SELOVO-422144 format. One line per 10 residues: for each residue x, y, z of C-alpha. Coordinates in Angstrom, 1 decimal. Layout:
BEGIN
X,Y,Z ~ ...
***
This chain:
BEGIN
76.7,-69.5,73.7 ~ 75.1,-71.1,70.6 ~ 72.4,-68.5,70.4 ~ 74.9,-65.7,70.5 ~ 77.0,-67.3,67.8 ~ 73.9,-67.9,65.7 ~ 72.7,-64.3,66.0 ~ 76.2,-63.0,65.4 ~ 76.2,-65.0,62.2 ~ 72.8,-63.5,61.3
74.0,-60.0,61.9 ~ 77.0,-60.6,59.7 ~ 74.6,-62.0,57.0 ~ 72.5,-58.8,57.3 ~ 75.6,-56.7,57.0 ~ 76.6,-58.6,53.9 ~ 73.1,-58.1,52.5 ~ 73.4,-54.4,53.0 ~ 76.8,-54.3,51.3 ~ 75.6,-56.4,48.4
72.6,-54.0,47.9 ~ 74.9,-51.0,48.1 ~ 77.3,-52.5,45.6 ~ 74.4,-53.1,43.3 ~ 73.4,-49.5,43.6 ~ 70.1,-50.4,45.4 ~ 70.6,-48.5,48.7 ~ 68.3,-45.8,47.5 ~ 65.5,-48.2,46.9 ~ 63.1,-49.3,49.7
62.8,-52.7,48.1 ~ 66.5,-53.8,48.4 ~ 68.8,-53.0,51.3 ~ 66.2,-52.6,54.0 ~ 63.8,-55.3,53.1 ~ 66.5,-57.8,52.2 ~ 68.3,-57.3,55.6 ~ 65.0,-57.5,57.4 ~ 64.3,-60.8,55.8 ~ 67.7,-62.0,57.1
66.8,-60.9,60.6 ~ 63.3,-62.4,60.4 ~ 65.0,-65.6,59.4 ~ 66.9,-65.3,62.6 ~ 63.7,-65.8,64.5 ~ 64.1,-69.5,64.7 ~ 61.6,-71.5,66.8 ~ 62.5,-71.1,70.5 ~ 64.8,-68.1,69.9 ~ 63.9,-64.6,70.8
66.1,-61.9,69.3 ~ 65.0,-59.5,72.1 ~ 67.0,-61.8,74.5 ~ 70.1,-61.2,72.3 ~ 69.6,-57.4,72.8 ~ 68.9,-57.8,76.5 ~ 72.2,-59.6,77.0 ~ 73.9,-56.4,75.6 ~ 75.9,-58.3,73.0 ~ 77.3,-56.3,70.2
75.4,-53.2,71.2 ~ 76.8,-50.0,69.7 ~ 74.2,-47.3,70.2 ~ 72.1,-45.9,73.1 ~ 68.7,-44.3,72.6 ~ 67.9,-41.8,75.3 ~ 64.3,-41.1,76.4 ~ 62.8,-37.8,77.5 ~ 63.4,-38.8,81.1 ~ 67.1,-39.5,80.4
66.9,-43.3,80.4 ~ 69.2,-45.1,78.0 ~ 68.1,-48.1,76.0 ~ 70.8,-50.2,74.3 ~ 70.4,-51.2,70.7 ~ 72.3,-52.0,67.4 ~ 72.9,-49.5,64.7 ~ 72.3,-52.1,62.0 ~ 68.8,-53.0,63.3 ~ 67.8,-49.4,63.8
69.2,-48.3,60.5 ~ 67.4,-51.0,58.6 ~ 64.1,-49.8,59.9 ~ 64.6,-46.1,59.7 ~ 66.5,-44.0,57.1 ~ 66.5,-40.9,59.3 ~ 68.0,-43.0,62.2 ~ 70.5,-44.6,59.8 ~ 71.7,-41.2,58.6 ~ 72.1,-40.0,62.1
73.9,-43.1,63.3 ~ 76.2,-43.1,60.3 ~ 77.6,-39.8,61.4 ~ 78.6,-41.2,64.8 ~ 80.0,-44.6,63.7 ~ 82.9,-46.2,65.5 ~ 84.2,-45.8,69.1 ~ 82.0,-45.9,72.1 ~ 78.2,-46.5,71.7 ~ 76.6,-43.3,70.4
73.8,-41.7,72.4 ~ 70.7,-40.6,70.3 ~ 68.1,-38.4,71.9 ~ 64.5,-39.7,71.2 ~ 61.4,-37.7,72.0 ~ 59.7,-40.6,73.8 ~ 58.9,-41.4,77.4 ~ 60.6,-44.4,79.1 ~ 57.8,-46.8,78.4 ~ 57.3,-45.8,74.8
61.0,-45.9,74.0 ~ 61.3,-49.4,75.3 ~ 58.3,-50.4,73.3 ~ 59.7,-48.7,70.2 ~ 63.0,-50.6,70.4 ~ 61.4,-53.9,71.3 ~ 59.1,-53.6,68.3 ~ 62.0,-53.3,65.9 ~ 63.6,-56.5,67.4 ~ 60.4,-58.5,67.6
59.4,-61.3,65.2 ~ 56.9,-60.3,62.5 ~ 53.9,-61.9,64.3 ~ 54.7,-60.0,67.5 ~ 55.1,-56.7,65.5 ~ 51.7,-57.2,64.0 ~ 50.2,-57.7,67.4 ~ 50.9,-54.1,68.2 ~ 47.6,-53.2,66.5 ~ 45.8,-54.8,69.4
47.7,-52.7,72.0 ~ 45.9,-49.4,71.5 ~ 47.7,-47.6,74.3 ~ 51.2,-48.5,73.0 ~ 50.1,-47.7,69.4 ~ 49.1,-44.2,70.5 ~ 52.4,-43.7,72.3 ~ 54.6,-45.0,69.5 ~ 52.8,-43.2,66.6 ~ 54.8,-39.9,66.8
58.1,-41.8,66.7 ~ 56.8,-44.0,63.8 ~ 56.0,-40.8,61.8 ~ 59.2,-39.0,62.8 ~ 61.5,-41.8,61.9 ~ 59.5,-42.8,58.8 ~ 58.8,-46.5,59.6 ~ 55.8,-47.3,57.3 ~ 55.0,-50.7,58.9 ~ 54.9,-49.2,62.4
52.9,-46.3,61.1 ~ 50.2,-48.6,59.7 ~ 50.0,-50.7,62.8 ~ 49.8,-47.7,65.1 ~ 47.0,-46.2,63.0 ~ 45.1,-49.5,63.3 ~ 45.5,-49.4,67.0 ~ 44.5,-45.7,67.2 ~ 41.4,-46.4,65.2 ~ 40.3,-49.0,67.7
41.1,-46.5,70.5 ~ 38.9,-43.9,68.8 ~ 36.0,-46.4,68.5 ~ 36.3,-47.2,72.2 ~ 35.4,-43.6,73.1 ~ 31.8,-44.5,72.5 ~ 31.7,-46.8,75.5 ~ 28.9,-45.3,77.8 ~ 30.5,-46.8,80.9 ~ 33.7,-44.7,80.6
34.2,-41.5,82.6 ~ 33.3,-38.5,80.6 ~ 36.3,-36.4,81.7 ~ 38.7,-39.3,80.7 ~ 36.9,-39.6,77.3 ~ 37.2,-35.9,76.6 ~ 40.9,-35.9,77.5 ~ 41.7,-38.8,75.3 ~ 39.6,-37.5,72.4 ~ 41.5,-34.2,72.7
44.8,-36.1,72.4 ~ 43.6,-38.1,69.4 ~ 42.2,-35.0,67.6 ~ 45.5,-33.2,68.2 ~ 47.3,-36.2,66.6 ~ 44.8,-36.0,63.7 ~ 45.6,-32.4,63.2 ~ 49.4,-32.9,63.5 ~ 49.6,-36.0,61.2 ~ 46.6,-35.6,58.9
44.7,-38.7,60.1 ~ 41.3,-37.9,58.7 ~ 39.9,-41.4,59.2 ~ 40.7,-41.3,62.9 ~ 39.1,-37.9,63.1 ~ 35.9,-39.3,61.6 ~ 35.8,-42.2,64.0 ~ 36.5,-39.9,67.0 ~ 33.6,-37.6,66.0 ~ 31.3,-40.5,65.4
32.1,-41.9,68.9 ~ 31.6,-38.6,70.6 ~ 28.3,-38.0,68.9 ~ 27.0,-41.4,70.1 ~ 27.9,-40.4,73.6 ~ 26.2,-37.0,73.4 ~ 23.0,-38.4,71.9 ~ 22.7,-40.8,74.8 ~ 23.3,-38.3,77.6 ~ 19.8,-36.7,77.7
18.3,-40.2,78.4 ~ 19.8,-40.2,81.9 ~ 16.6,-38.6,83.3 ~ 15.4,-35.4,84.8 ~ 17.3,-35.8,88.0 ~ 20.6,-35.5,86.2 ~ 19.8,-32.6,83.9 ~ 22.3,-30.2,85.4 ~ 25.1,-32.7,85.1 ~ 24.0,-33.6,81.5
24.0,-29.9,80.5 ~ 27.5,-29.3,81.8 ~ 28.9,-32.5,80.2 ~ 27.3,-31.7,76.8 ~ 28.7,-28.2,77.0 ~ 32.2,-29.7,77.3 ~ 31.6,-31.8,74.2 ~ 30.4,-28.6,72.5 ~ 33.6,-26.8,73.4 ~ 35.7,-29.7,72.1
33.7,-29.8,68.9 ~ 34.2,-26.1,68.3 ~ 37.9,-26.2,69.2 ~ 38.5,-28.9,66.6 ~ 35.9,-27.8,64.0 ~ 33.8,-30.9,64.3 ~ 30.6,-29.6,62.7 ~ 28.5,-32.7,63.2 ~ 29.4,-33.0,66.9 ~ 28.5,-29.3,67.4
25.1,-29.9,65.8 ~ 24.6,-33.0,68.0 ~ 25.3,-31.1,71.2 ~ 22.8,-28.4,70.4 ~ 20.1,-31.1,69.7 ~ 21.0,-32.8,73.0 ~ 20.7,-29.5,74.9 ~ 17.3,-28.8,73.2 ~ 16.1,-32.2,74.3 ~ 17.0,-31.3,77.9
15.2,-28.0,77.6 ~ 12.1,-29.8,76.4 ~ 12.0,-32.2,79.4 ~ 13.3,-30.3,82.4 ~ 11.0,-28.8,84.9 ~ 13.6,-26.8,86.8 ~ 14.4,-23.1,86.4 ~ 18.1,-23.6,87.2 ~ 18.4,-25.9,84.3 ~ 16.8,-23.4,82.0
19.1,-20.6,83.3 ~ 22.1,-22.8,82.7 ~ 20.9,-23.7,79.2 ~ 20.2,-20.1,78.5 ~ 23.7,-18.9,79.5 ~ 25.3,-21.8,77.6 ~ 23.3,-20.9,74.5 ~ 24.4,-17.2,74.7 ~ 28.0,-18.1,75.3 ~ 28.1,-20.6,72.4
25.9,-18.7,70.0 ~ 23.2,-21.4,69.9 ~ 20.3,-19.3,68.5 ~ 17.5,-22.0,68.6 ~ 18.3,-23.0,72.1 ~ 18.6,-19.4,73.3 ~ 15.1,-18.6,71.8 ~ 13.5,-21.6,73.5 ~ 15.1,-20.9,76.9 ~ 14.1,-17.2,76.6
10.5,-18.2,76.2 ~ 10.7,-20.5,79.2 ~ 12.2,-17.8,81.4 ~ 9.5,-15.4,80.4 ~ 6.9,-17.9,81.4 ~ 8.4,-18.5,84.8 ~ 5.9,-17.1,87.4 ~ 7.8,-15.6,90.4 ~ 4.4,-14.8,92.1 ~ 3.7,-18.5,92.7
6.9,-19.4,94.6 ~ 6.6,-20.3,98.3 ~ 9.4,-18.0,99.5 ~ 9.0,-19.3,103.0 ~ 10.2,-22.7,102.1 ~ 12.2,-22.1,98.9 ~ 15.5,-20.3,99.5 ~ 16.5,-18.1,96.6 ~ 19.7,-16.1,96.4 ~ 19.7,-12.4,95.4
21.4,-13.1,92.0 ~ 18.8,-15.7,91.2 ~ 16.0,-13.4,92.1 ~ 17.4,-10.7,89.9 ~ 17.6,-13.2,87.0 ~ 14.0,-14.2,87.6 ~ 12.7,-10.7,87.8 ~ 14.6,-9.6,84.7 ~ 13.2,-12.3,82.5 ~ 9.8,-13.2,83.9
6.7,-11.6,82.3 ~ 4.1,-13.6,84.2 ~ 1.5,-11.6,86.2 ~ 1.2,-7.8,86.4 ~ 4.1,-5.6,87.4 ~ 2.4,-4.9,90.8 ~ 2.1,-8.7,91.4 ~ 5.8,-9.2,90.5 ~ 6.8,-6.3,92.7 ~ 4.8,-7.7,95.7
6.6,-11.0,95.1 ~ 9.9,-9.3,95.3 ~ 9.1,-7.6,98.6 ~ 7.7,-10.8,100.0 ~ 10.9,-12.6,99.1 ~ 12.9,-9.8,100.8 ~ 10.7,-10.0,104.0 ~ 10.6,-13.8,104.4 ~ 14.2,-14.3,103.6 ~ 15.5,-11.2,105.3
17.3,-9.9,102.2 ~ 19.4,-6.8,102.7 ~ 18.1,-3.5,101.3 ~ 21.1,-3.4,98.9 ~ 20.0,-6.8,97.4 ~ 16.5,-5.6,96.8 ~ 17.8,-2.4,95.2 ~ 20.1,-4.5,92.9 ~ 17.1,-6.6,91.8 ~ 15.1,-3.5,91.0
17.9,-1.9,89.0 ~ 18.4,-5.1,87.0 ~ 14.7,-5.6,86.4 ~ 14.3,-3.2,83.5 ~ 10.9,-2.3,84.9 ~ 11.6,1.4,84.4 ~ 11.6,0.8,80.6 ~ 8.1,-0.8,80.7 ~ 4.9,1.0,79.6 ~ 3.3,0.8,83.0
-0.4,1.7,83.2 ~ -1.5,4.4,85.6 ~ -3.4,1.9,87.8 ~ -0.3,-0.1,88.2 ~ 1.7,2.9,89.3 ~ -0.9,3.6,92.0 ~ -0.8,0.0,93.0 ~ 3.0,0.1,93.3 ~ 2.8,3.2,95.4 ~ 0.4,1.4,97.8
2.7,-1.6,98.0 ~ 5.7,0.6,98.8 ~ 3.7,2.4,101.5 ~ 3.4,-0.9,103.4 ~ 7.1,-0.9,104.2 ~ 7.0,0.4,107.8 ~ 9.8,-1.3,109.6 ~ 12.8,0.9,110.5 ~ 15.3,-1.2,108.8 ~ 13.4,-0.8,105.5
13.1,3.0,105.6 ~ 16.1,3.6,103.3 ~ 14.7,1.0,100.9 ~ 11.3,2.7,101.0 ~ 12.9,6.1,100.2 ~ 14.8,4.6,97.2 ~ 11.7,2.8,95.9 ~ 9.5,6.0,96.1 ~ 12.2,7.9,94.2 ~ 12.4,5.1,91.6
8.6,5.2,91.2 ~ 8.6,9.0,90.8 ~ 11.0,8.7,88.0 ~ 8.8,6.1,86.4 ~ 5.7,8.3,86.8 ~ 7.5,11.3,85.3 ~ 8.6,9.4,82.3 ~ 5.1,8.2,81.6 ~ 3.6,11.7,82.1 ~ 6.1,13.0,79.5
4.5,10.7,77.0 ~ 1.0,12.0,77.4 ~ 1.3,14.8,74.8 ~ 2.2,12.2,72.3 ~ -1.2,10.4,72.7 ~ -3.1,13.0,70.7 ~ -1.4,14.8,67.8 ~ -2.8,17.6,65.8 ~ -2.3,18.0,62.0 ~ -3.3,21.2,60.1
-5.9,20.8,57.4 ~ -6.6,24.1,55.8 ~ -8.2,26.5,58.4 ~ -9.0,23.5,60.7 ~ -7.0,21.0,62.7 ~ -7.3,17.3,62.6 ~ -6.5,15.3,65.7 ~ -5.0,11.8,65.5 ~ -4.9,9.4,68.5 ~ -1.9,7.2,69.1
-4.0,4.2,70.1 ~ -0.9,2.0,70.6 ~ 0.5,4.4,73.2 ~ -3.0,5.0,74.7 ~ -3.5,1.3,75.3 ~ -0.3,1.2,77.5 ~ -2.1,3.4,80.0 ~ -4.9,0.8,80.5 ~ -4.5,-2.2,82.7 ~ -4.2,-5.6,81.1
-4.8,-9.1,82.4 ~ -1.6,-11.1,82.1 ~ -2.3,-14.8,81.4 ~ -0.5,-17.4,83.5 ~ 1.1,-20.6,82.0 ~ 3.4,-22.0,84.6 ~ 5.7,-24.5,83.0 ~ 8.7,-24.8,85.3 ~ 9.6,-24.5,89.0 ~ 12.7,-24.1,91.0
14.7,-27.1,92.2 ~ 15.2,-27.2,96.0 ~ 15.6,-29.8,98.7 ~ 11.9,-30.3,98.1 ~ 10.8,-29.7,94.5 ~ 7.4,-28.2,94.0 ~ 5.6,-29.0,90.8 ~ 3.1,-26.4,89.5 ~ 0.1,-28.3,90.9 ~ 1.9,-28.5,94.3
2.6,-24.8,94.3 ~ -1.1,-24.1,93.7 ~ -2.0,-26.4,96.7 ~ 0.4,-24.6,99.0 ~ -1.0,-21.2,98.0 ~ -4.5,-22.4,98.7 ~ -3.5,-23.6,102.1 ~ -1.9,-20.3,102.9 ~ -5.1,-18.4,101.9 ~ -7.4,-20.5,104.1
***
């Protein structure tokens, strides 16, 4: 009734304002037609009157905006055109007749919010900055349809959204998904300030992850690796550096070999040289001879990894540990063979005494189900012995000196034929249902020897 008549008069006043601006040659200026008509509409927001009610009653509607899902939202050409020049140009081409249908690349909820914002009073429009979710949803439309006020408000809301990523109580997967969306918006629309805030928030999370404690090391490593991948994907150099520092912090505190393996693989995959070098040192210091294989279950792939990297103890001691593992855990012959082939032991400069010790260890395989393995190991040891024998002529070399010959000894090669004591510095152990620290392992070994 009265409200409808009042708003109809306001719409007519807005139309007159546009015609006046056009007659004055001001339609090409942002300061005339659009702003003047918007002032008329803002004046329509009299106390107790909501212009969105006028739209909801479908009075004077002459255009339909269609969402991605196919839902139509009624609106008025005049209002849409005053906010957006691209929309005005599109609507001008379809003036008259039945309400035009305009396809808008927005979901149902975002489209309704988009239209409602254009009809809302100034105070309600400004409140959008506090609705971070809607601001993020409306930003693409604000940019596409060139609505500066909406763009500014959306950016304010998105900045708040980016700052909220640093909340440590939030789920990491949800944070990464949202950060990826925000960073894609930054890339698409050049929002460098938002990009900076997103990176800062993610760095704060990453720096706090290692403080969760030793029990959560594996989870922390995997989560930090996800941040690392995101940082590399979006070229966030400071975030990438923060993730490597976080992984180094875990490597310095963990006592578990699985964590070191996971860190080592991550370092190699992501080309983190400092972390790779640290983990490589830890792997080489892992002593497979001090594992209680009777109580600690180890898979064949794990054993192969340990054998390949560990340099603790003599080769004979490590070889005995391998056969002890195979015996106590009933490992198939094929698994033992796989471990030996991956061990790279054949490339070592094995002293003669160690070769004899290896032969004695192999000779102790007497069960029928290990005969095929015994045959393979003896063949492997023979090849190792032959390769060492072929090096013997290189130990002493003769060089002619007039009518006499001088002999030079290759001391470095000669030393490889002499047994050496390998120091032990156990740093880490294997996580299991019961975790054995180095001092606990020593206690177990003493009990077994008594």
